C-alpha positions in Angstrom: 0.0 0.0 0.0 1.2 3.5 -0.9 0.0 6.9 0.3 -0.4 10.1 -1.6 -2.1 13.5 -1.2 -4.6 15.0 -3.7 -3.6 18.6 -4.2 -7.2 19.8 -4.1 -6.5 19.7 -0.3 -3.2 21.7 -0.4 -4.4 25.0 -1.7 -1.8 27.1 0.1 1.2 25.5 -1.6 2.5 26.0 -5.1 3.2 22.7 -7.0 6.9 22.9 -6.1 6.2 23.5 -2.5 3.6 20.7 -2.4 5.9 18.2 -3.9 8.9 19.2 -1.7 6.9 19.2 1.6 5.0 16.0 1.0 8.2 14.2 0.0 10.0 15.4 3.1 7.1 14.2 5.3 7.5 10.7 3.7 4.5 10.5 1.3 5.0 8.1 -1.6 3.2 10.1 -4.2 1.1 13.0 -5.3 -2.2 13.3 -7.1 -2.3 16.6 -9.1 -5.5 18.6 -9.4 -6.0 19.7 -13.0 -8.8 22.1 -13.9 -9.3 25.7 -15.0 -10.2 27.9 -12.0 -10.9 31.6 -11.4 -10.8 33.5 -8.1 -10.9 37.0 -6.8 -7.5 38.7 -6.5 -5.6 37.1 -3.7 -8.2 34.5 -2.8 -6.9 31.0 -1.8 -9.1 28.0 -1.2 -9.7 24.4 -2.0 -11.9 25.0 -5.0 -10.9 28.5 -6.2 -7.5 30.0 -6.0 -5.9 26.7 -5.3 -2.2 27.2 -5.9 -1.4 23.5 -6.3 -3.7 23.2 -9.3 -2.5 22.9 -12.9 -4.8 24.6 -15.5 -6.5 22.5 -18.1 -6.0 25.3 -20.6 -2.5 24.8 -22.0 -2.0 21.6 -20.1 0.1 20.0 -22.8 2.7 22.8 -22.4 2.9 22.0 -18.6 3.5 18.3 -18.8 7.3 18.4 -18.7 7.2 20.7 -15.7 4.6 18.5 -13.9 6.8 15.4 -14.6 10.0 17.2 -13.5 8.5 18.6 -10.2 7.1 15.2 -9.3 10.3 13.2 -10.2 12.7 15.7 -8.6 10.9 15.4 -5.3 11.1 11.6 -5.5 7.4 11.2 -5.7 5.2 8.9 -7.9 1.9 9.7 -9.5 -0.9 8.0 -7.7 -3.4 9.2 -10.3 -4.4 12.4 -12.0 -7.2 14.4 -10.5 -9.2 15.5 -13.5 -12.6 17.3 -13.5 -13.6 16.8 -17.1 -16.8 14.9 -17.7 -17.1 12.3 -20.5 -19.6 14.6 -22.3 -16.7 16.9 -23.1 -15.0 14.4 -25.3 -12.2 16.5 -26.7 -11.1 17.6 -23.3 -11.6 14.1 -21.8 -9.3 12.7 -24.6 -6.8 15.4 -23.8 -6.8 14.2 -20.1 -6.3 10.6 -21.2 -3.4 11.6 -23.5 -1.8 13.7 -20.8 -2.0 10.9 -18.3 -0.2 8.6 -20.8 2.4 11.2 -21.5 3.1 11.6 -17.8 3.2 7.9 -17.2 0.7 8.4 -14.4 -1.5 5.4 -15.4 -4.8 6.5 -14.0 -7.0 9.6 -14.3 -10.3 10.6 -12.9 -13.1 11.4 -15.4 -15.8 13.4 -13.7 -19.2 11.9 -12.8 -22.4 13.2 -14.3 -25.6 14.5 -12.7 -29.2 14.0 -13.7 -30.3 17.0 -15.9 -33.6 18.7 -15.2 -35.2 17.2 -18.3 -34.0 13.6 -17.6 -35.1 10.8 -15.4 -32.4 8.9 -13.6 -32.7 6.0 -15.9 -32.4 8.2 -19.0 -29.3 9.9 -17.6 -27.8 6.6 -16.5 -28.2 5.1 -20.0 -26.7 8.1 -21.6 -23.7 8.0 -19.2 -23.1 4.4 -20.0 -22.8 5.3 -23.7 -20.2 7.9 -22.8 -18.3 5.4 -20.7 -18.2 3.0 -23.6 -16.4 5.7 -25.5 -14.1 6.5 -22.5 -13.1 2.8 -22.4 -12.2 2.8 -26.0 -10.1 6.0 -25.7 -8.4 4.8 -22.5 -7.5 1.6 -24.3 -6.1 3.7 -27.2 -3.9 5.7 -24.8 -2.9 2.7 -22.6 -4.3 4.2 -19.4 -7.2 3.6 -17.0 -10.1 6.0 -16.7 -11.7 6.2 -13.2 -15.1 7.3 -12.0 -15.4 8.3 -8.4 -18.1 7.4 -5.9 -19.4 10.9 -5.3 -22.6 12.4 -3.9 -24.9 14.3 -6.2 -23.8 12.2 -9.2 -25.2 9.1 -11.0 -22.7 6.9 -9.1 -22.8 7.8 -5.4 -22.5 4.1 -4.4 -20.4 1.1 -5.2 -23.6 -0.6 -6.5 -24.3 2.2 -9.0 -20.7 2.4 -10.2 -20.5 -1.4 -10.7 -23.8 -1.3 -12.7 -22.4 1.6 -14.8 -19.2 -0.2 -15.7 -20.4 -3.8 -15.8 -19.0 -5.5 -18.9 -16.5 -2.9 -19.7 -12.8 -3.8 -19.6 -11.5 -3.3 -16.0 -8.0 -2.9 -17.4 -9.1 0.5 -18.9 -11.9 1.7 -16.6 -12.3 1.5 -12.9 -13.7 3.1 -9.7 -12.3 5.4 -7.1 -13.8 4.4 -3.7 -14.2 7.5 -1.5 -15.5 6.7 1.9 -15.8 10.4 2.9 -18.2 11.0 0.0 -20.2 7.9 1.0 -21.0 9.5 4.3 -23.0 12.1 2.5 -24.7 9.8 -0.1 -24.4 6.1 -1.2 -23.3 4.5 2.1 -22.8 0.8 2.0 -21.0 -1.4 4.5 -17.4 -0.9 3.4 -16.4 -4.5 3.0 -19.5 -5.2 0.9 -19.0 -2.2 -1.4 -15.4 -3.0 -1.9 -16.2 -6.7 -2.6 -18.9 -5.7 -5.1 -16.5 -3.5 -7.0 -14.1 -6.4 -7.4 -11.9 -6.0 -10.4 -13.2 -2.4 -10.9 -11.7 -1.2 -7.6 -8.8 0.8 -9.0 -8.0 3.6 -6.4 -9.0 4.8 -3.0 -9.6 8.3 -1.7 -9.8 9.0 2.0 -11.4 11.9 3.9 -14.1 12.2 6.5 -17.4 14.0 7.1 -20.0 14.4 9.9 -23.5 15.7 9.9 -24.1 18.8 12.0 -27.3 20.7 12.9 -27.9 23.4 10.3 -31.1 24.9 11.6 -34.6 24.3 12.9 -37.7 25.0 10.7 -40.8 26.7 11.9 -42.5 23.4 12.6 -39.6 22.1 14.7 -38.1 19.9 11.9 -34.3 19.8 12.2 -32.1 20.3 9.2 -28.7 18.7 9.1 -25.8 19.2 6.7 -22.5 17.5 6.2 -19.2 19.1 7.0 -15.6 17.9 6.4 -13.8 17.0 9.6 -10.4 15.5 10.5 -9.9 11.9 9.5 -10.4 10.5 13.0 -13.6 12.4 13.7 -16.2 11.6 11.1 -18.9 9.0 10.4 -16.4 6.8 8.5 -14.4 4.6 10.9 -11.2 4.5 9.1 -9.6 1.6 11.0 -12.6 -0.5 10.1 -12.3 0.7 6.5 -8.6 -0.4 6.3 -9.6 -3.8 7.7 -12.1 -4.0 4.9 -9.5 -3.0 2.3 -7.2 -5.8 3.6 -10.1 -8.3 3.6 -10.7 -7.8 -0.2 -6.9 -7.8 -0.9 -6.5 -4.2 -1.9 -2.9 -3.1 -1.8 -2.9 -0.1 -4.1 -2.8 3.7 -3.6 -4.7 5.5 -0.8 -4.9 9.2 -1.7 -5.9 11.7 1.1 -8.0 14.8 0.4 -8.6 16.2 3.9 -10.7 19.4 3.6 -10.9 20.0 7.3 -9.1 23.1 8.6 -8.8 22.4 12.3 -5.0 22.3 12.0 -2.5 24.1 9.8 -1.9 22.5 6.5 1.6 21.1 7.0 0.7 19.8 10.5 -2.5 18.2 9.0 -0.7 16.4 6.2 2.1 15.1 8.5 -0.4 13.9 11.1 -2.6 12.2 8.4 0.3 10.2 7.1 1.3 9.0 10.6 -2.4 8.0 11.3 -2.9 6.2 8.0 0.3 4.2 8.4 -0.7 3.2 11.9 -4.1 1.9 11.0 -2.8 0.2 7.9 -0.3 -1.7 10.0 -3.0 -2.5 12.5 -5.1 -3.9 9.6 -2.3 -6.2 8.6 -0.4 -4.3 5.9 3.3 -4.7 5.7 4.6 -1.2 4.9 8.2 -2.2 5.0 
């Protein structure tokens, strides 16, 4: 098992800073966030103004720099964190080609939502057609395209993702299991969901969330909303999750995307690595 950090969760660091600091802390790899973003002058955040994000516009001109920064720090690519949906075929193909050029092996293709003029079944059928195209292009480029278990998409659960990809070649398409997202939507007992994914289980994201009281309506009905919290504190019990990973024989990458802000960034990433290593060893992994 190897550990990496998805740079969506390191907004304060430039790419060079992120690679250098994570390598010094002992991480095995890095998962670069690639998307175009805009932000008010001076704004820095996870989703806008993220300094550790590479722009999709002009991506091809950045590939050698991405490769050099990663290699010079002694890090590997755990995957590429893309945000392009399969409906944007030209850009999706660019992401697949870039992943091949980097030697990164895997790239996330964004999930789809149900449009206002669609039923779920209509949207799902259309998404399946897109993923048949994705499989073909991923095979062409010699990489693996991944769909993430994510709330508010057509595939919030392992069951939905398995249904979407069933029959496609698992050498070229796969699933990112994200237990933090499942807290919000799509929860299934971890060992059952992992087992169900089987050969399509390609990558693992780790974060945690908890529901907090958001308000009380006039009739006394309580409203709750999810919030990102430190890895130890949410609904997902990560020691149990790592035992489930071991039970199904998963020994690949675990990428952390911790969006909690209770501790400073460098302190947060260092503590997360220590915690994940400890629960991996307790689950029976030999980390050398």
